[in-house]
DRENDO-1510 file (C-alpha; in Angstrom, 1 decimal, always signed):
<recs>
REC; n; res; u; v; w
REC; 1; MET; +6.4; -18.2; +12.5 .
REC; 2; SER; +2.6; -19.2; +12.0 .
REC; 3; ARG; +0.0; -16.2; +12.0 .
REC; 4; LEU; -0.7; -14.4; +15.2 .
REC; 5; ASN; -4.1; -14.5; +16.9 .
REC; 6; VAL; -4.1; -10.9; +17.7 .
REC; 7; GLU; -6.3; -10.3; +20.8 .
REC; 8; HIS; -5.8; -6.4; +21.1 .
REC; 9; ALA; -3.9; -3.9; +19.2 .
REC; 10; SER; -2.8; -0.3; +19.3 .
REC; 11; ALA; -0.8; +1.6; +16.7 .
REC; 12; THR; +2.4; +0.3; +18.2 .
REC; 13; HIS; +1.6; -2.6; +20.4 .
REC; 14; LEU; -0.3; -5.8; +20.1 .
REC; 15; THR; -1.4; -8.6; +22.4 .
REC; 16; ALA; -1.2; -12.2; +21.3 .
REC; 17; VAL; -1.1; -15.2; +23.6 .
REC; 18; GLY; -1.7; -13.1; +26.5 .
REC; 19; ARG; +1.3; -11.2; +26.1 .
REC; 20; GLN; +1.8; -7.5; +24.9 .
REC; 21; LEU; +4.2; -7.0; +22.2 .
REC; 22; LEU; +5.9; -3.9; +20.9 .
REC; 23; ALA; +5.2; -4.4; +17.3 .
REC; 24; PHE; +7.2; -3.4; +14.0 .
REC; 25; ALA; +4.4; -4.9; +11.8 .
REC; 26; GLY; +1.5; -4.1; +9.4 .
REC; 27; CYS; +1.0; -1.0; +7.3 .
REC; 28; ASN; -0.8; +1.6; +9.6 .
REC; 29; TYR; +1.8; +4.0; +8.5 .
REC; 30; LEU; +0.4; +7.2; +10.1 .
REC; 31; GLY; -1.1; +5.4; +13.1 .
REC; 32; LEU; -4.6; +6.6; +12.2 .
REC; 33; SER; -6.4; +3.3; +12.6 .
REC; 34; GLN; -6.7; +3.8; +16.3 .
REC; 35; HIS; -6.7; +7.8; +16.3 .
REC; 36; PRO; -9.6; +8.9; +18.5 .
REC; 37; ALA; -11.2; +11.1; +15.8 .
REC; 38; VAL; -11.2; +8.4; +13.4 .
REC; 39; VAL; -12.7; +5.9; +15.8 .
REC; 40; GLN; -15.3; +8.5; +16.8 .
REC; 41; ALA; -16.3; +9.2; +13.1 .
REC; 42; ALA; -16.8; +5.5; +12.8 .
REC; 43; GLN; -19.0; +5.5; +16.1 .
REC; 44; GLN; -21.2; +8.4; +14.8 .
REC; 45; GLY; -21.5; +6.7; +11.5 .
REC; 46; LEU; -22.9; +3.4; +13.1 .
REC; 47; ALA; -25.4; +5.6; +15.0 .
REC; 48; ARG; -26.4; +7.1; +11.8 .
REC; 49; TYR; -26.4; +4.6; +9.3 .
REC; 50; GLY; -26.0; +1.2; +11.0 .
REC; 51; ILE; -23.4; -1.4; +9.7 .
REC; 52; SER; -24.1; -1.7; +6.0 .
REC; 53; THR; -25.8; -0.3; +3.0 .
REC; 54; THR; -26.8; -3.7; +2.2 .
REC; 55; ALA; -27.2; -2.8; -1.6 .
REC; 56; SER; -24.9; -1.7; -4.6 .
REC; 57; ARG; -24.3; +2.0; -4.9 .
REC; 58; GLU; -25.8; +2.3; -8.4 .
REC; 59; THR; -29.3; +0.7; -6.7 .
REC; 60; THR; -30.1; +1.9; -3.2 .
REC; 61; GLY; -26.6; +1.6; -1.6 .
REC; 62; ASN; -25.2; +5.0; -2.1 .
REC; 63; THR; -24.9; +7.8; +0.6 .
REC; 64; ILE; -23.4; +11.3; +0.7 .
REC; 65; GLU; -20.6; +10.0; +2.6 .
REC; 66; HIS; -19.4; +7.8; -0.2 .
REC; 67; ASP; -19.6; +10.7; -2.6 .
REC; 68; LEU; -17.8; +13.1; -0.4 .
REC; 69; LEU; -15.0; +10.4; +0.3 .
REC; 70; GLU; -14.5; +10.2; -3.6 .
REC; 71; LEU; -14.2; +13.8; -4.0 .
REC; 72; GLU; -11.7; +14.1; -0.9 .
REC; 73; LEU; -9.6; +11.2; -2.3 .
REC; 74; ALA; -9.2; +13.1; -5.7 .
REC; 75; MET; -8.2; +16.2; -3.9 .
REC; 76; LEU; -5.7; +14.4; -1.8 .
REC; 77; THR; -4.1; +12.6; -4.6 .
REC; 78; ARG; -4.4; +15.6; -7.1 .
REC; 79; ARG; -6.4; +13.3; -9.5 .
REC; 80; GLU; -9.5; +14.6; -11.4 .
REC; 81; ALA; -11.9; +12.1; -10.1 .
REC; 82; ALA; -12.1; +9.0; -7.8 .
REC; 83; ILE; -14.5; +5.8; -7.5 .
REC; 84; LEU; -14.8; +3.9; -4.4 .
REC; 85; LEU; -14.4; +0.0; -4.2 .
REC; 86; ALA; -15.0; -2.4; -1.4 .
REC; 87; GLU; -11.1; -2.7; -1.0 .
REC; 88; GLY; -7.7; -2.5; -2.7 .
REC; 89; TYR; -7.5; -5.8; -4.3 .
REC; 90; THR; -10.9; -5.2; -6.0 .
REC; 91; ALA; -9.9; -1.6; -7.1 .
REC; 92; ASN; -7.7; -3.3; -9.5 .
REC; 93; PHE; -10.1; -5.6; -11.1 .
REC; 94; ALA; -12.4; -2.5; -11.5 .
REC; 95; ALA; -9.7; -0.5; -13.2 .
REC; 96; CYS; -8.7; -3.5; -15.6 .
REC; 97; GLN; -12.3; -4.1; -16.6 .
REC; 98; ALA; -12.6; -0.6; -17.8 .
REC; 99; LEU; -9.1; -0.6; -19.4 .
REC; 100; SER; -9.8; -3.9; -21.1 .
REC; 101; ARG; -12.3; -2.3; -23.4 .
REC; 102; THR; -9.6; -0.3; -25.4 .
REC; 103; HIS; -6.4; -1.8; -24.2 .
REC; 104; GLY; -5.6; -5.6; -25.1 .
REC; 105; VAL; -2.4; -6.1; -23.2 .
REC; 106; ALA; -1.2; -5.7; -19.8 .
REC; 107; ILE; +2.6; -5.2; -19.2 .
REC; 108; LEU; +3.5; -5.9; -15.5 .
REC; 109; ASP; +6.6; -5.5; -13.5 .
REC; 110; ALA; +7.7; -9.0; -12.4 .
REC; 111; ARG; +7.2; -8.3; -9.1 .
REC; 112; ALA; +3.9; -6.4; -9.1 .
REC; 113; HIS; +1.3; -7.4; -6.7 .
REC; 114; ARG; -0.7; -10.4; -7.4 .
REC; 115; SER; -4.0; -8.6; -7.4 .
REC; 116; LEU; -2.6; -6.6; -10.7 .
REC; 117; ARG; -2.1; -10.1; -12.7 .
REC; 118; ASN; -5.2; -11.6; -11.4 .
REC; 119; ALA; -7.3; -8.5; -12.5 .
REC; 120; ALA; -5.8; -8.1; -15.9 .
REC; 121; THR; -6.2; -12.0; -16.5 .
REC; 122; ALA; -9.7; -11.8; -15.2 .
REC; 123; ALA; -10.4; -8.9; -17.6 .
REC; 124; GLY; -9.5; -10.9; -20.5 .
REC; 125; MET; -6.1; -9.0; -21.3 .
REC; 126; GLN; -2.9; -10.7; -22.4 .
REC; 127; VAL; -0.4; -10.5; -19.8 .
REC; 128; PHE; +3.3; -10.1; -20.1 .
REC; 129; GLU; +6.1; -9.3; -17.4 .
REC; 130; TYR; +9.0; -6.8; -17.6 .
REC; 131; GLU; +12.0; -7.1; -15.7 .
REC; 132; HIS; +11.5; -5.6; -12.1 .
REC; 133; LEU; +12.1; -1.8; -12.1 .
REC; 134; CYS; +13.4; -2.0; -15.8 .
REC; 135; PRO; +11.9; +0.6; -18.2 .
REC; 136; LYS; +14.0; -0.8; -20.9 .
REC; 137; SER; +12.5; -4.1; -20.6 .
REC; 138; ALA; +9.0; -2.7; -20.4 .
REC; 139; ARG; +9.7; -0.4; -23.4 .
REC; 140; TRP; +10.5; -3.8; -25.7 .
REC; 141; LEU; +7.3; -5.3; -24.8 .
REC; 142; VAL; +5.2; -1.9; -25.4 .
REC; 143; ASP; +6.7; -1.9; -28.9 .
REC; 144; GLN; +5.7; -5.5; -29.6 .
REC; 145; HIS; +2.1; -4.7; -28.6 .
REC; 146; ALA; +1.4; -1.1; -29.3 .
REC; 147; ASP; -1.2; -1.9; -31.9 .
REC; 148; GLN; -3.4; -3.8; -29.5 .
REC; 149; GLY; -3.6; -1.1; -26.9 .
REC; 150; VAL; -1.2; -1.6; -23.8 .
REC; 151; ALA; -1.3; -0.9; -20.1 .
REC; 152; ILE; +1.6; -1.0; -17.9 .
REC; 153; LEU; +0.8; -2.2; -14.4 .
REC; 154; THR; +3.1; -1.7; -11.4 .
REC; 155; ASP; +3.1; -1.1; -7.7 .
REC; 156; GLY; +4.1; +2.6; -6.9 .
REC; 157; VAL; +5.9; +1.1; -3.9 .
REC; 158; PHE; +6.7; -2.4; -3.8 .
REC; 159; ALA; +5.5; -3.8; -0.3 .
REC; 160; ALA; +8.0; -6.5; -0.2 .
REC; 161; ASP; +11.3; -4.6; -0.4 .
REC; 162; GLY; +10.1; -0.8; -0.3 .
REC; 163; ALA; +11.6; -0.2; -3.8 .
REC; 164; ILE; +9.9; +2.8; -5.8 .
REC; 165; ALA; +8.8; +2.3; -9.4 .
REC; 166; PRO; +10.4; +4.4; -12.2 .
REC; 167; LEU; +7.2; +5.9; -13.1 .
REC; 168; ALA; +8.6; +8.8; -15.2 .
REC; 169; ASP; +10.5; +6.3; -17.4 .
REC; 170; LEU; +7.6; +3.9; -17.7 .
REC; 171; LEU; +5.3; +6.8; -18.7 .
REC; 172; ALA; +7.8; +7.7; -21.4 .
REC; 173; THR; +7.7; +4.2; -22.9 .
REC; 174; LEU; +4.2; +4.6; -23.7 .
REC; 175; PRO; +2.6; +5.8; -27.2 .
REC; 176; GLU; +0.2; +8.7; -27.0 .
REC; 177; GLN; -3.1; +6.5; -27.8 .
REC; 178; ARG; -4.5; +3.4; -26.5 .
REC; 179; SER; -2.0; +3.4; -23.5 .
REC; 180; THR; -2.3; +3.7; -19.8 .
REC; 181; LEU; +0.2; +3.5; -16.9 .
REC; 182; LEU; -1.7; +2.1; -14.0 .
REC; 183; VAL; -0.1; +2.6; -10.5 .
REC; 184; ASP; -1.1; +0.5; -7.5 .
REC; 185; ASP; -0.1; +3.0; -4.8 .
REC; 186; CYS; -1.4; +1.1; -1.8 .
REC; 187; HIS; +2.1; +1.7; +0.0 .
REC; 188; GLY; +2.8; +5.2; -1.4 .
REC; 189; LEU; -0.4; +6.7; -0.4 .
REC; 190; CYS; -0.1; +8.9; +3.0 .
REC; 191; VAL; +3.6; +8.1; +3.0 .
REC; 192; LEU; +5.2; +9.7; -0.2 .
REC; 193; GLY; +4.5; +13.1; -1.6 .
REC; 194; PRO; +4.9; +16.5; -0.1 .
REC; 195; ARG; +1.7; +16.0; +1.9 .
REC; 196; GLY; +1.2; +12.2; +1.7 .
REC; 197; GLU; -0.4; +12.5; -2.0 .
REC; 198; GLY; +1.5; +9.5; -3.1 .
REC; 199; THR; +4.2; +8.2; -5.4 .
REC; 200; ILE; +3.1; +10.2; -8.5 .
REC; 201; ALA; +3.3; +13.5; -6.5 .
REC; 202; HIS; +6.7; +12.2; -4.9 .
REC; 203; LEU; +8.2; +11.8; -8.3 .
REC; 204; ALA; +6.7; +15.2; -9.5 .
REC; 205; LEU; +5.0; +13.4; -12.6 .
REC; 206; PRO; +3.1; +16.0; -14.9 .
REC; 207; ASP; -0.8; +15.7; -15.3 .
REC; 208; ASP; -1.5; +13.0; -18.0 .
REC; 209; PRO; -4.7; +11.5; -19.0 .
REC; 210; ARG; -2.7; +8.2; -19.6 .
REC; 211; LEU; -1.8; +8.1; -15.8 .
REC; 212; CYS; -4.3; +6.6; -13.4 .
REC; 213; MET; -3.8; +5.0; -10.1 .
REC; 214; THR; -5.3; +2.5; -7.4 .
REC; 215; THR; -5.2; +2.4; -3.8 .
REC; 216; THR; -6.4; +1.0; -0.5 .
REC; 217; LEU; -7.8; +2.8; +2.4 .
REC; 218; ALA; -6.4; +0.1; +4.7 .
REC; 219; LYS; -2.9; +1.2; +4.9 .
REC; 220; GLY; -1.8; +4.7; +5.2 .
REC; 221; VAL; -5.5; +6.0; +5.7 .
REC; 222; GLY; -5.9; +3.2; +8.4 .
REC; 223; CYS; -9.4; +2.3; +7.5 .
REC; 224; TYR; -10.9; -0.1; +4.9 .
REC; 225; GLY; -12.0; +0.3; +1.2 .
REC; 226; GLY; -10.2; +0.8; -2.0 .
REC; 227; ALA; -10.2; +3.5; -4.9 .
REC; 228; VAL; -9.5; +4.0; -8.6 .
REC; 229; LEU; -8.3; +7.6; -9.4 .
REC; 230; GLY; -7.6; +9.4; -12.7 .
REC; 231; SER; -9.1; +11.5; -15.4 .
REC; 232; THR; -12.7; +12.1; -15.2 .
REC; 233; PRO; -13.6; +10.0; -18.6 .
REC; 234; PHE; -11.6; +6.9; -17.3 .
REC; 235; ILE; -13.5; +7.2; -13.9 .
REC; 236; GLN; -16.7; +7.4; -15.5 .
REC; 237; SER; -15.8; +4.4; -17.7 .
REC; 238; VAL; -15.1; +2.3; -14.4 .
REC; 239; ARG; -18.4; +3.5; -13.0 .
REC; 240; ARG; -20.1; +2.5; -16.4 .
REC; 241; VAL; -18.6; -1.1; -17.3 .
REC; 242; SER; -17.0; -2.4; -14.0 .
REC; 243; ASP; -18.9; -5.3; -12.7 .
REC; 244; VAL; -17.1; -5.5; -9.4 .
REC; 245; TYR; -18.1; -2.0; -8.7 .
REC; 246; ARG; -21.7; -2.1; -10.0 .
REC; 247; ARG; -22.6; -5.4; -8.6 .
REC; 248; SER; -21.1; -5.2; -5.1 .
REC; 249; THR; -22.1; -3.5; -1.7 .
REC; 250; PRO; -19.7; -0.6; -0.9 .
REC; 251; VAL; -17.5; +0.0; +1.9 .
REC; 252; PRO; -19.8; +0.3; +5.1 .
REC; 253; THR; -20.9; +3.9; +5.5 .
REC; 254; PRO; -19.3; +4.3; +8.9 .
REC; 255; ILE; -15.7; +3.2; +7.7 .
REC; 256; ALA; -16.2; +5.8; +4.8 .
REC; 257; MET; -16.7; +8.4; +7.5 .
REC; 258; ALA; -13.6; +7.1; +9.4 .
REC; 259; ALA; -11.7; +7.5; +6.2 .
REC; 260; ARG; -12.9; +11.0; +5.6 .
REC; 261; ALA; -11.7; +11.9; +9.4 .
REC; 262; ALA; -8.5; +10.2; +8.6 .
REC; 263; ILE; -7.9; +12.1; +5.4 .
REC; 264; SER; -8.9; +15.4; +7.2 .
REC; 265; LEU; -6.3; +14.8; +10.0 .
REC; 266; MET; -3.6; +14.3; +7.4 .
REC; 267; ARG; -4.3; +17.2; +5.5 .
REC; 268; HIS; -4.5; +19.4; +8.4 .
REC; 269; ASP; -2.0; +18.0; +10.9 .
REC; 270; THR; +1.3; +17.9; +9.0 .
REC; 271; SER; +3.0; +16.5; +12.4 .
REC; 272; LEU; +1.9; +12.9; +11.3 .
REC; 273; LEU; +3.8; +12.8; +8.2 .
REC; 274; THR; +6.8; +14.6; +9.8 .
REC; 275; ALA; +6.7; +12.0; +12.6 .
REC; 276; LEU; +6.7; +9.0; +10.2 .
REC; 277; ARG; +9.4; +10.5; +8.4 .
REC; 278; GLU; +11.7; +11.0; +11.5 .
REC; 279; ASN; +11.0; +7.5; +12.5 .
REC; 280; ILE; +11.9; +6.2; +9.2 .
REC; 281; ASN; +15.3; +7.9; +9.5 .
REC; 282; ALA; +15.7; +6.7; +13.1 .
REC; 283; MET; +14.7; +3.0; +12.1 .
REC; 284; ARG; +17.5; +3.4; +9.3 .
REC; 285; GLN; +20.1; +4.1; +11.7 .
REC; 286; ALA; +18.9; +1.5; +14.1 .
REC; 287; LEU; +19.2; -1.2; +11.6 .
REC; 288; SER; +22.4; +0.0; +10.2 .
REC; 289; ALA; +23.9; -0.1; +13.8 .
REC; 290; ALA; +22.8; -3.9; +13.6 .
REC; 291; SER; +24.8; -4.1; +10.4 .
REC; 292; ILE; +21.5; -4.4; +8.3 .
REC; 293; PRO; +21.6; -2.9; +4.9 .
REC; 294; THR; +18.8; -0.5; +4.4 .
REC; 295; HIS; +17.5; +1.5; +1.4 .
REC; 296; ALA; +17.7; +5.3; +1.3 .
REC; 297; ASP; +14.1; +6.1; +0.3 .
REC; 298; PRO; +11.7; +7.6; +2.7 .
REC; 299; ILE; +9.6; +4.3; +2.9 .
REC; 300; PRO; +8.6; +2.8; +6.2 .
REC; 301; VAL; +9.3; -0.7; +5.1 .
REC; 302; PHE; +12.6; -2.5; +5.9 .
REC; 303; THR; +13.4; -6.2; +4.8 .
REC; 304; PHE; +16.3; -8.3; +5.4 .
REC; 305; THR; +17.5; -11.8; +5.5 .
REC; 306; LEU; +20.3; -13.9; +7.5 .
REC; 307; PRO; +22.5; -16.5; +6.1 .
REC; 308; SER; +20.2; -19.4; +7.3 .
REC; 309; GLN; +16.7; -20.2; +8.2 .
REC; 310; ASP; +17.8; -21.4; +11.6 .
REC; 311; GLN; +19.5; -18.2; +12.3 .
REC; 312; MET; +16.5; -16.1; +11.3 .
REC; 313; GLN; +14.2; -18.1; +13.4 .
REC; 314; ALA; +16.6; -17.7; +16.5 .
REC; 315; VAL; +16.6; -14.0; +15.9 .
REC; 316; HIS; +12.7; -13.7; +15.7 .
REC; 317; ASP; +12.4; -15.9; +18.8 .
REC; 318; PHE; +15.0; -14.0; +20.7 .
REC; 319; LEU; +13.1; -10.7; +20.0 .
REC; 320; LEU; +9.7; -12.2; +20.9 .
REC; 321; ARG; +11.1; -13.4; +24.3 .
REC; 322; ARG; +12.2; -9.8; +24.8 .
REC; 323; GLY; +8.6; -8.6; +23.9 .
REC; 324; ILE; +9.2; -7.4; +20.4 .
REC; 325; TYR; +7.3; -8.7; +17.3 .
REC; 326; ALA; +9.4; -8.4; +14.1 .
REC; 327; PRO; +7.7; -10.3; +11.5 .
REC; 328; LEU; +9.4; -13.2; +9.7 .
REC; 329; ILE; +7.2; -13.7; +6.8 .
REC; 330; GLU; +6.8; -15.6; +3.6 .
REC; 331; TYR; +5.5; -13.3; +0.9 .
REC; 332; PRO; +6.3; -13.0; -2.8 .
REC; 333; GLY; +8.7; -10.4; -4.1 .
REC; 334; GLY; +10.9; -10.1; -1.0 .
REC; 335; PRO; +14.7; -10.7; -0.8 .
REC; 336; GLY; +14.3; -14.4; +0.0 .
REC; 337; GLU; +11.5; -17.1; +0.4 .
REC; 338; ARG; +11.3; -16.2; +3.9 .
REC; 339; TYR; +12.6; -13.0; +5.5 .
REC; 340; PHE; +12.1; -10.0; +8.2 .
REC; 341; ARG; +9.7; -7.5; +7.0 .
REC; 342; LEU; +9.8; -4.6; +9.5 .
REC; 343; THR; +7.7; -1.4; +9.5 .
REC; 344; VAL; +7.7; +1.9; +11.3 .
REC; 345; ASN; +4.9; +4.2; +11.8 .
REC; 346; ALA; +4.2; +7.7; +13.2 .
REC; 347; ALA; +3.1; +6.6; +16.4 .
REC; 348; HIS; +6.3; +4.7; +17.3 .
REC; 349; THR; +8.8; +6.6; +19.8 .
REC; 350; LEU; +12.5; +7.1; +19.5 .
REC; 351; GLU; +12.5; +4.9; +22.7 .
REC; 352; HIS; +10.6; +2.1; +20.8 .
REC; 353; ILE; +13.2; +2.1; +18.0 .
REC; 354; ALA; +16.0; +2.2; +20.4 .
REC; 355; LEU; +14.9; -0.9; +22.1 .
REC; 356; LEU; +14.6; -2.6; +18.8 .
REC; 357; ARG; +18.0; -1.5; +17.9 .
REC; 358; ASP; +19.6; -2.9; +21.0 .
REC; 359; SER; +17.6; -6.1; +21.2 .
REC; 360; LEU; +18.2; -6.7; +17.5 .
REC; 361; CYS; +22.1; -6.3; +18.0 .
REC; 362; LEU; +22.0; -8.9; +20.8 .
REC; 363; ALA; +19.9; -11.1; +18.9 .
REC; 364; ILE; +22.2; -11.3; +15.9 .
REC; 365; GLU; +25.3; -11.8; +18.0 .
REC; 366; ALA; +23.6; -14.6; +19.9 .
REC; 367; ALA; +22.7; -16.3; +16.6 .
REC; 368; GLY; +26.1; -15.7; +15.1 .
REC; 369; ALA; +24.5; -14.2; +12.2 .
REC; 370; SER; +25.4; -11.5; +9.8 .
REC; 371; PRO; +22.4; -10.0; +7.6 .
REC; 372; ALA; +22.7; -10.5; +3.9 .
REC; 373; ALA; +22.2; -7.6; +1.4 .
REC; 374; PRO; +18.8; -7.0; +0.1 .
</recs>
């Protein structure tokens, strides 16, 4: 299906082509993008600061809101320090620009987000791939290039299939000196961990100066922007040498204020994360009722294919006629060239999920399709 021209959106519904649709799409995992307190914070920021700082942070474009958001992000993720970037994509560029001063080689998961490869290449690092989710493959490459300084780059949670990276085993492959494990945790933050801290906390990794992460504020936090998080020396290095940080205008201050409000809500209202996890379980049961294989991890992303493109299109169109938007996408790293990618968030109700279940069962039966294993 071609991209939608969305005319209106809430956490659970969107309006397109004049129709309101129940949507299982996007990455607004806690439903915070439309939360009244988050919207109010942005409105207050507009009144206080206007739309943009109009300058880079290291000249005249810094505000106390940016400084406070960095502190709160570091506290949330249990990292020593954080630095804000304009978005998640550029956060990887900033991290790699700092890493490239001491690391000559980047070793990437074969299905890592394209921004990691682009960032490492642009920073002048040699780039090699290891087999998806395979620490043994990564170790072989690390052993070949350890004398040049190596960084393993991986998603924490892979957006296309919901897989969780084996971070502990990857960290164990690294030498003690001139090595880093960089985790792009755009889909783990606000989803995994005891309080939504992310994949590193979910896997209970120990504090280690070789471990750093990047993330976006546009998914679980429901706002916009990006961040690099890690040891204080590493974050100071990013601030000192990263051109993409030093020479760009930061996330607008009203959005930084909205992100602070979103983080505060998440930290003080555990019901949001509880609702998300309950809905993940309900979604898993709903898809299983339609004979769709699912993963067992607490990830709100569910992907699957059907035997033929025609059947997938028929199921997609059937659901759309019933007022349900279940994205059929083309995106790297998924179970097929084209596949369904459904997401559930904390704002969905059990009634929403039951409607999807019943409609999906009817759609698959009408199309004569049996889902393929992921």
